[in-house]
N, C-alpha and C positions, 0 to 999 in steps of 0.2 A: 351520540350513538346509542347509549344505554336508554335514553328517553324514547328513541324511536323503537327500539326492541320492546320496551315496556308497553308502549302504545299498541304496537302490533299484537303483542301477547294478550292485552286486555280486549282488543277488538276480536281476536280469534276466540277467546273464552266466551265473550258475549254472543258471538255468532253461533257457537256450539250450543249454548243455553237456549237461544231462540229457536234453533233448528229442532232440538229435542222437544221443546214446548209445542212447536208446530206439529211434529210427527205424532206426539202423544195426545193431541186433541181429537184424534180418531182412534178409538181403542180397538175397533174391529178390522179384520183383514178381508172379510167377505160378507156381502149381504145380498140376498136375492130380491126380486121384484116385490113391490108392495101393492096389494089390492086395496083400493080406497073404498070407504063406506060399507064394508062388510065385516062380519064377525070373524072369529078365528078361521083361518083359511082351510084347515083340515076338516071343518064341520060343514063346509058349503057343498051343496049339490050343484056342480057346475053345469049339469045338463039343463038346468032351469035358466041358463043365461046364454045368449048368443054373443054378448060382448061384455067387457068389464072396463072399469077405469083403473089404470095401473101406472105406478111410477116405476121406471126401470130399476132405480136404486137410490136410496138416500145415504149410501155410504160416503159419498163425496161432498156432502154438505160441509161448509168450512166457515170459520170465522175470518176476520180481516187479516190476522197474522198468517194463517195458513195460506190464504190467497196470495199474500205478498211473497211468502217463502216458496210455495209449491204451485202457484198459478191460479188464475181465474178459470181457465179451461171451459168445459161444457158442464160444469157442476149443476147448474140450474136445469139444463136439459135432462140430465139423468134423474133428477128428483121431481120433475114436473109430471103430474098425472095426465095420461092421455087415454082415449078410448081404443081398446084393442079387441079384435075378434077372438072368441074361444073356439078351439078346434079339438075334435076327437079323431084319432087316427083311423078308427074303423069306418068312419063316414067321409073323411076328407078325401076328395078326388076319387070317390067310389071305394075307398078302403086302402090303407097302406100297411105294410108289414115291416117291422124292424129287422134289419139285416145284421148290423154290427155297430159298435161304438167307434167313433173317430175323434177328431179334434187335434189341436196343436198345443202349444205351451200355455195359451190363455183360454182357449175356447173349448167348451164341451160340445160334442156333436153326436148325432145319431144318423146313420145312413138308413134310408127307407126305400121301399120298392112298391110300385103299384101292380095291378093285375096283369098288365101287358109288358112289364119289365122296365118301365121308366124308373130311374133312380133319383132320389131327392135327399136333401140333408136338412136336419134341424140343427141350427147353429145358435148357441146360447148368446143372448144379448149381454148378460152379465159375464164378466171375465173372472178367471181364477189364475192370476199371474204368479202364484206361489212357486211353481217350478222355475221361474226366472230369477227368484231371489237368491243371490249367492250366500254361502254360509257365513262369510264375514259380516254381511249386512244383518243377518239374523242375530249373530253374536253381539253386534253393536247396537241392536235395536233400531236399525234403519230400514226395515222392510217396507214401511209405509211409503217410502220414496217410490218404490216400484209399484206397490198396490195402488196408490193414489194417482200414479201416472196414467192409469186407464181413463181418468176424467178428461184427458186431452183428446180422446176419441169421442166422436158424436155417436150416441147410441142408435140413432136412426138415419145415419148417413146413407146406408145402402139403398134405401128405397128411392131417395132423390137421385143418387148416382145412376141407378137403373133407368130412370126417366131420361136423364141427360145422355146416357149411353145409347138409348133407343134413337134419340134425335140425331146423335153423332154417327150412327151406323156402326157402332161398336157392339159386339156380342155381350150378353150378360146372362146371369143365372136367374133372373126374374124373382128377386127376393120379396117375400111378403111377411108381415108381422103377425104372429099369433101367440096367444096364451095357451099353453098345453097343460090341462089339469092332470092330476093323477088318474090313471085309467088302466084297465086290464091289458090294452093293446101295447102298453110300454113294457109289459112282462117284468123281467128282472131289473129293468132300468127305472122302475116307477119312482123309487125314493130319490134317485139322482136327478131325474129329468122331469118328474111331475111337478105341477104347480109353478111353472117358470115361464119366462118370456123368451121366445125364439124367433129367429129369422128362418123361414121355410123357403128353400130354393132348390133349383135343379143341381144335380151332381155334375162334376166336371169329367166324369167318365160314364159311358152308357153304351149298351149294344143296340139301343133304339134311338131314333132321331126325334127329339122333342123340339128341335129348332125349326125355323121357317125356311132353312136352306134346303134345296133339292139335292137328290143323289148322294145323301150322306150315308156312309157305311157304318161308322162308329164314332164315338167321342172318347178320346183317350187323354191321359195325363202326360206330362212332359217326358217322364222316364220311358213310358210305353211308346211315345212318339219316336224317341231315339232308337228303340228296338225295331220299330217299323222301318226306320231309315236304314238300319243295318241290313234288314231283309230286302228292302225294295230299291235301295240306292237312288239313282237320279230320277226314277219315276215318281218319287215322292218329294214334293217341294212345299215350302210354307208360302202363305200369301203375305209377301213382304209389305205390300201396301196396307193390308189390314193390321199387321203387327205394328208398323210405324204409327198408324192412326191410333191404335190402342195405347201405345206408349206415350204419345203426345197428349192424348186424353188424360192419362195418369198425371201428367204435369199440370194440366188445367185444374184438376180436382185435388191436387196435393197429396196423392196416394204414393207414399215413398216406399212402401213395403211390397215390392213386386218381384220377389225371387221366383225360381222356376216352379216351385210347388203351388204357386198362386194362379196357375194357368191350366186350362184344358185345351184340347185341340179337336176341332170338328173336321173329320176326314171326309172330303168330298171327292167322289169319283168323276174324273174328266176323261176326255177322249184319249189322251196320251199318258195317263197316269193318275195320280192323286194329288190334291192340294190340301194342306192343313191350315185351317182358319183358326186364329187364336180366340180363346174363350176366357177372358179375365174373370177371376173369382176373388172372394174374400176382400170386402171393401172396409174392413175395420178401421183403416188408417186414412181414409179419405177425409178431407177437411181437418186434418190433424192440427189442433190448436194448442201449441205449447207456449207457456209463459211462466213467470215466477223466477225467483233467484236460482233455486236448485235445478229445476228442469232446464233452464237456459244454459247453465253450466254444463249439464250432462249432454245437451243437444248442440253444444258448440261444434262447429265443423271440424275442429282439431281433435275432438273427443269421440263423437259419434257422427261421422260425416253423412251417413245415409239418413239420419233422422231429421229431415228438414221441416221447419214449421210452415203451415199454410198461411202465408201472408199475401199481400197484393203482388209481390214479385218473388222470384226464386233467388235465394241468397247464395246457393252453392250448388251449381249444376253437377260437378263431378260426383258428389255424394249420391246422386239419383240414378247413376248409370252403373248397372250391375254386370256380372259375368254373363248372365242371361242375355243381355243386350249385345254384348260382344259376340257371343256364341251364335246368335241368330241374325244379327243385323250389321256386323262390321263391314261386310262387303256391299251393303246396300248403297246405291247412289244417293248423293245429296239431293238430287232432283225429286226423289221420292219423299224425302222429309219436307221439302218445300211445298210440294203439291198437297200432301196430307195436312200440313199446317194450315194452308189456305182453305182447304176443304172444311176443316173443323171450324175455322173462323166464320165461314159461310153458314154452316149448319147450326152452330151454337149461338143463335141470335139472342138478343136481350130477352125477348118474350119466352123463348125456350128455357132459359135459365130461371127467369122469374116464375114461370108456371111450374117448373120442377120443384122449386122450393115451397111453393104454395100447396104441394101435396101434403106437407106437414099440417097438422091442426094449428089453428091460430096461436094457441098458447106456446107452441114450440117455435113457430115462425117468428113471433114477436121477440123471442129471446136472441136469436142469432141469425135469422133469415136474411136480413138486409146486409149484415156484415159479410156473410158468406157470399151473397149475390155480388157485392162489389168486388170481392177478391176474385171470384170466378171470371167476371167481365174483364178485370185488369189482366189476369193471366191469359185469357183468350186473346186480348188485344196484342199482347207481346209474344204470341206463340210462334210467329215466324222467326223471331230472334232466338227463342229457346230451341227451335228445331235445328237451326244452323249450329248453335252451340252444342247441342246433343251430338250431331254428326261429327263435329270437329273433335270432341272429346273421345268419341268412339274410335276415330282414326288414330288417336294418340295411345290408346290402350292396347296392351298385349293380349293375344288370345289366351283363354283360360288354360291352366296347366293341371287343374283338378276337376273332378266331376261337378256338375251343377247340383244345387241342393235338391235332394230327393233321388238323385241318380248315383249315389255313392256305391250301391250294391251292383251296379252294372259293370261288366268287364269291358271297359273302354280304355283305350290307350292311344298314344301318338296323336295323329291327326283327327281321330275320332273324338278326342276330348276338346279339340280346338274350336270347331264350328260345325254347324249343321250341314253346310254345303261342302265340307271337306271330305265327306264320305265318298 
């Protein structure tokens, strides 16, 4: 018995030594995009360039030990230089004005507006997950576990997902990649946002209609949709088919982070009321590729059930179904799930998937394109099974007893908390 305890102790000590060795192989906690083949970035007149060759970040470069302990992930995609357009806000789309700063725990963002009131967002490709690092991790020197975890996200997934969504008849925010130099139009945000890589996309709230859908009165976020429901009652409904299709599409692309704040709603006027059409946003976690000893422990279904890896199949469906789904879809018939799964299987053809991934430049596609393609096709092929499992688990779940994320400040209680159609 003493020998066993001794062996376990030695193994544990060795594991801790190797862990800290891996963590300390990356001394930095943040690094912005790197412009290739140019002098010091602050000395460049970017008006002389319409595009640049840029690597999103070299922060996630790793030796073999770090890859073993913390995963292969998309490290090479982050550090591979690609050609990116340069944009100035005073000329982009006829001129854009900064409204306010936004963003979540990881992403820096600026909200912008054009001359006719259309709203847009600049979302940083580089992430700053420092707010997510708990104090005990900082004290123990373990913050690199969180910081390095960003490498499981593909920096350029959003543009491919938008192409797939277009083919699947799922709404999207039309993200485009730009390098934003320091410029007067950034005003007080110049130091924070200048000389960085961004996704430029439509906002999920707008008083104008930038979509191709007719008779749209406004675009709102989920908390405002709930307020509209309180006001309009049964005359306001959601497009259940569109939401089921969007959620099944999430399963295909492996986007596990789909809480209520990740959605906008396009309000369309109809003869007998209004219908709210879902508008998914924030595709940071599409194609989420988690591996390595430490991430695999943290992403175990018994530890973090919602953080499911993007593999050829879904390993734990209950982790992917949120209060959001129960709130909006618990009463939806299984036939809707089956119909939308079959429709997606028809729309997401092999050529659609292949062409979407070919939107990446060859140096990116050659790294991960074929692997992602095979996973997408496998998940599409199994989608009918996943759709039935999704509905079965929905039926088993209780209605929410607390507000959806982002709706905590709303004065909702009783059946108003339970479901959208309980109003």
